[in-house]
C-alpha positions as CSV (number, residue, x, y, z in Angstrom):
1,M,104.5,70.6,113.4
2,S,107.5,71.2,111.2
3,T,110.5,73.2,112.4
4,T,110.0,76.9,112.2
5,P,112.1,78.5,109.5
6,T,114.7,81.1,110.4
7,T,113.8,84.7,110.1
8,R,116.5,85.3,107.5
9,L,115.2,82.3,105.4
10,I,111.7,83.8,105.6
11,L,112.9,87.2,104.4
12,E,115.1,85.7,101.7
13,T,112.2,83.6,100.4
14,L,109.7,86.5,100.4
15,L,112.0,89.3,99.1
16,P,111.8,88.4,95.4
17,H,108.0,88.2,95.6
18,L,107.8,91.5,97.5
19,K,109.9,93.1,94.8
20,V,107.3,91.9,92.3
21,A,104.6,93.4,94.5
22,A,106.6,96.6,94.7
23,A,106.7,96.8,90.9
24,Y,103.0,96.1,90.7
25,A,102.2,98.8,93.3
26,R,104.3,101.3,91.4
27,F,102.6,100.4,88.0
28,L,99.1,100.5,89.5
29,Q,99.4,103.8,91.5
30,P,98.4,106.2,88.7
31,K,95.6,103.9,87.7
32,I,94.2,103.0,91.1
33,A,90.6,103.1,91.8
34,A,89.5,102.9,95.5
35,L,87.4,100.0,96.7
36,P,84.6,100.8,99.3
37,A,86.2,102.2,102.4
38,K,86.9,99.9,105.4
39,E,84.3,100.1,108.2
40,Q,86.9,100.0,111.0
41,G,89.0,103.0,111.9
42,N,88.2,106.5,112.8
43,N,90.3,108.5,110.4
44,F,90.7,108.8,106.6
45,F,94.0,106.9,106.7
46,S,92.6,103.7,108.2
47,A,89.5,104.0,106.0
48,A,91.5,103.9,102.7
49,L,91.5,100.6,100.8
50,T,92.7,99.9,97.3
51,D,93.0,97.1,94.9
52,A,96.7,97.0,95.6
53,D,96.2,96.2,99.3
54,V,94.2,93.1,98.6
55,A,96.3,91.9,95.6
56,I,99.6,92.3,97.4
57,Q,98.3,90.5,100.5
58,N,97.0,87.7,98.3
59,L,100.4,87.3,96.7
60,V,102.2,87.1,100.0
61,E,99.6,84.6,101.3
62,V,100.1,82.3,98.4
63,V,103.8,82.3,98.8
64,L,103.6,81.7,102.5
65,L,101.1,78.9,102.2
66,G,103.1,77.3,99.4
67,T,106.5,77.6,101.1
68,F,105.9,77.7,104.9
69,P,102.4,76.2,105.2
70,E,102.6,75.9,109.0
71,I,103.5,79.6,109.6
72,R,101.3,81.9,111.5
73,F,100.1,84.9,109.5
74,F,98.1,88.1,110.1
75,G,97.6,90.5,107.2
76,E,95.9,93.9,107.4
77,E,93.3,92.9,104.8
78,Y,92.3,89.6,106.6
79,A,88.6,90.5,106.3
80,S,88.9,90.7,102.5
81,S,91.1,87.7,102.0
82,N,90.0,84.2,101.0
83,N,93.2,82.8,102.4
84,T,93.0,83.7,106.0
85,K,91.1,80.5,107.0
86,Y,94.0,78.4,105.6
87,F,96.6,79.6,108.0
88,R,97.2,77.7,111.2
89,S,96.7,80.8,113.2
90,T,96.6,84.6,113.0
91,E,97.6,85.1,116.6
92,L,101.0,85.4,118.3
93,G,102.5,82.1,119.2
94,S,104.7,80.8,122.0
95,E,108.5,81.5,122.0
96,G,110.0,80.6,118.7
97,D,106.7,80.0,116.9
98,Y,106.8,83.1,114.7
99,L,103.9,85.2,113.4
100,V,104.4,86.9,110.1
101,T,102.4,90.1,109.6
102,L,101.9,92.3,106.6
103,D,100.7,95.8,105.8
104,P,100.4,95.5,102.0
105,I,100.2,99.3,101.5
106,D,101.2,101.3,104.5
107,G,100.2,104.9,103.8
108,T,97.3,104.0,101.6
109,K,96.1,107.5,101.5
110,F,99.5,108.7,100.4
111,Y,99.4,106.0,97.7
112,M,96.0,106.9,96.5
113,D,97.0,110.6,96.3
114,G,100.1,109.8,94.2
115,H,102.7,110.4,96.8
116,S,105.9,108.4,96.9
117,N,106.3,107.6,100.6
118,Y,103.9,104.6,100.9
119,Q,105.5,101.3,101.6
120,I,105.0,97.5,101.9
121,I,105.8,96.3,105.5
122,L,106.4,92.7,106.4
123,S,107.3,91.7,109.9
124,I,108.3,88.5,111.8
125,L,107.1,88.5,115.4
126,N,108.1,86.4,118.4
127,S,106.1,86.2,121.5
128,D,108.1,89.0,123.2
129,D,109.4,91.2,120.4
130,F,110.0,91.6,116.7
131,E,112.5,89.3,115.1
132,A,112.7,91.1,111.8
133,V,111.0,93.8,109.7
134,L,111.3,94.5,106.0
135,A,109.9,97.8,104.7
136,I,109.9,98.5,100.9
137,S,109.3,101.9,99.4
138,P,108.4,101.0,95.7
139,A,108.2,104.6,94.4
140,Q,111.6,105.4,95.9
141,N,113.3,102.2,94.8
142,V,114.6,101.5,98.3
143,Y,114.0,99.1,101.1
144,F,115.0,98.8,104.7
145,Y,115.2,95.8,107.0
146,A,116.3,95.0,110.5
147,L,117.0,91.7,112.3
148,R,116.8,91.5,116.1
149,G,120.1,92.4,117.6
150,E,121.9,92.6,114.2
151,G,121.1,96.2,113.3
152,A,119.2,97.9,110.4
153,F,120.1,97.9,106.7
154,K,119.3,99.8,103.6
155,G,119.4,98.9,99.9
156,T,117.9,99.5,96.5
157,L,115.4,97.1,95.0
158,D,118.0,95.4,92.8
159,M,120.0,94.4,95.9
160,S,119.9,91.2,97.9
161,L,119.8,91.3,101.7
162,E,123.5,90.6,101.9
163,A,124.3,93.5,99.6
164,C,122.5,96.1,101.7
165,A,124.6,98.5,103.8
166,P,124.1,99.3,107.5
167,L,121.5,102.0,108.0
168,H,123.2,105.1,109.5
169,I,120.9,108.1,109.9
170,T,123.6,110.7,110.4
171,S,121.7,113.9,109.6
172,V,118.2,114.6,110.6
173,K,115.9,117.7,110.1
174,P,114.5,119.3,113.3
175,S,111.0,118.0,112.4
176,I,108.6,116.1,114.6
177,L,105.7,114.0,113.2
178,L,102.6,113.8,115.4
179,G,100.4,110.8,114.7
180,W,96.6,110.9,114.7
181,G,95.3,112.3,117.9
182,M,98.6,113.7,119.2
183,N,98.1,117.3,118.2
184,L,97.6,118.4,121.9
185,I,101.4,118.6,122.3
186,A,102.1,120.5,119.1
187,H,102.2,124.0,120.7
188,L,104.8,122.7,123.2
189,L,107.3,121.8,120.5
190,K,107.0,124.5,117.9
191,D,109.6,126.7,119.4
192,R,112.3,124.1,118.7
193,Y,110.9,121.9,115.9
194,K,108.9,122.0,112.7
195,V,105.8,120.1,113.9
196,I,104.0,118.0,111.3
197,D,100.5,117.0,112.6
198,I,99.3,114.3,110.3
199,A,95.6,115.1,111.0
200,T,95.8,118.7,110.0
201,D,98.9,119.0,107.7
202,Y,98.2,116.1,105.4
203,S,97.7,117.3,101.8
204,S,96.6,115.5,98.7
205,D,98.8,117.9,96.7
206,I,101.9,118.4,98.7
207,E,103.8,115.4,100.1
208,I,104.6,115.5,103.9
209,P,106.8,113.0,105.7
210,N,105.2,109.7,106.7
211,L,106.7,107.8,109.6
212,N,109.3,106.3,107.3
213,G,110.7,109.8,107.1
214,I,112.8,108.6,110.1
215,F,115.0,106.6,107.7
216,S,115.6,109.4,105.2
217,G,116.5,112.0,107.8
218,D,113.3,114.0,107.2
219,L,112.3,113.5,110.9
220,S,114.2,113.7,114.2
221,G,111.3,112.2,116.1
222,A,107.7,111.1,116.1
223,V,104.9,110.5,118.6
224,I,102.2,108.1,117.7
225,K,99.1,107.2,119.8
226,S,99.2,103.5,119.0
227,G,102.1,101.3,117.7
228,K,100.3,98.8,115.5
229,F,102.3,95.6,115.0
230,I,101.9,95.8,111.2
231,D,103.1,99.4,110.7
232,G,104.1,101.9,113.4
233,A,105.6,99.4,115.8
234,A,107.4,97.7,112.9
235,L,109.0,100.9,111.7
236,A,109.9,101.8,115.3
237,F,111.7,98.4,115.5
238,I,113.9,99.3,112.5
239,A,114.6,102.7,114.0
240,R,115.5,101.0,117.3
241,E,117.9,98.6,115.5
242,A,119.4,101.7,113.8
243,G,120.2,103.2,117.2
244,W,117.2,105.4,117.8
245,I,115.4,105.7,121.2
246,V,112.0,104.1,121.3
247,T,109.8,104.1,124.4
248,T,106.1,104.3,125.4
249,L,104.5,107.7,125.8
250,D,105.5,107.8,129.5
251,G,109.1,106.9,128.8
252,S,108.8,103.2,129.8
253,T,110.5,100.3,128.1
254,L,108.3,98.6,125.5
255,P,106.2,95.8,126.9
256,P,106.4,92.2,125.6
257,L,104.2,91.8,122.5
258,H,102.2,88.9,124.1
259,T,101.0,91.3,126.8
260,C,99.5,93.7,124.2
261,Q,96.0,93.8,122.8
262,N,94.6,94.2,119.3
263,Y,98.0,93.6,117.6
264,S,99.2,96.9,119.0
265,L,101.8,98.3,121.4
266,P,100.8,101.3,123.4
267,G,101.7,104.8,122.1
268,L,105.3,105.3,121.1
269,I,107.9,108.0,121.2
270,V,110.6,107.5,118.5
271,A,113.6,109.8,118.8
272,A,116.9,110.3,117.1
273,S,118.7,111.4,120.3
274,K,118.3,111.6,124.0
275,S,117.7,115.4,123.8
276,V,114.9,114.9,121.3
277,H,113.4,112.1,123.4
278,Q,113.5,114.3,126.5
279,D,111.7,117.1,124.6
280,L,109.0,114.8,123.4
281,L,108.6,113.1,126.8
282,K,108.4,116.4,128.6
283,A,105.7,117.5,126.2
284,M,103.7,114.3,126.9
285,Q,104.2,114.7,130.7
286,S,102.7,118.2,130.6
287,L,99.4,117.0,129.4
288,P,96.6,116.8,132.0
289,V,96.0,113.4,133.5
């Protein structure tokens, strides 16, 4: 097996193609027609599937197979892809044998309804933790990325990785996002925060913050039931590299990735400060066992 490319080389190689994918997604959004819904998933977000999801994943797969043919790769639309069988593996590898993951359109429901806060998320995973995450918001002409131990960065889509500035989230709104199935703690937080429950507050007409609202200052915290490697956990990694607090729902340190099942960390608390984290943790601890 050839030497594994560095995380920065992978990002630098893929970034120009991801920018093309972003332009494609932006062009297609007003024209999009949904494909048949996915069978897996138990909510309308995980059921949404569009032409853009499949096309963007195909683009990234072609680039990876043509440039890093020995790389491990797992894309959200693996079941719809003709390229999955050509990758060496779709599973986590041993230390230093990276797995690249892709959520071609994170927030597909937002995308289909014409909202601006969908994104393309590409991650590089080691056996224990994320090595890098790149999250592009095509409609907002911005992207964020983080490298393990090196911090998080922000730039516009005309900027290279090197040109991006460190991500400093200096002002945050007192708003908390509750992911699917976390509405049981809403009443415990409403005296101090504006609580956004994704299951009940989502609107096709009025845009509400997605989890990436962390980076824009629209959220001061979030609680999600499951930290999927391809999306929620990836965004939490960027937040962590930007100085936010990220723990499991009981306040524990995140477990090594290789101990997790189904490409997912356990539920996550993501908080801008110790005080916000304590509020969210206390709310979780008040739930009946």
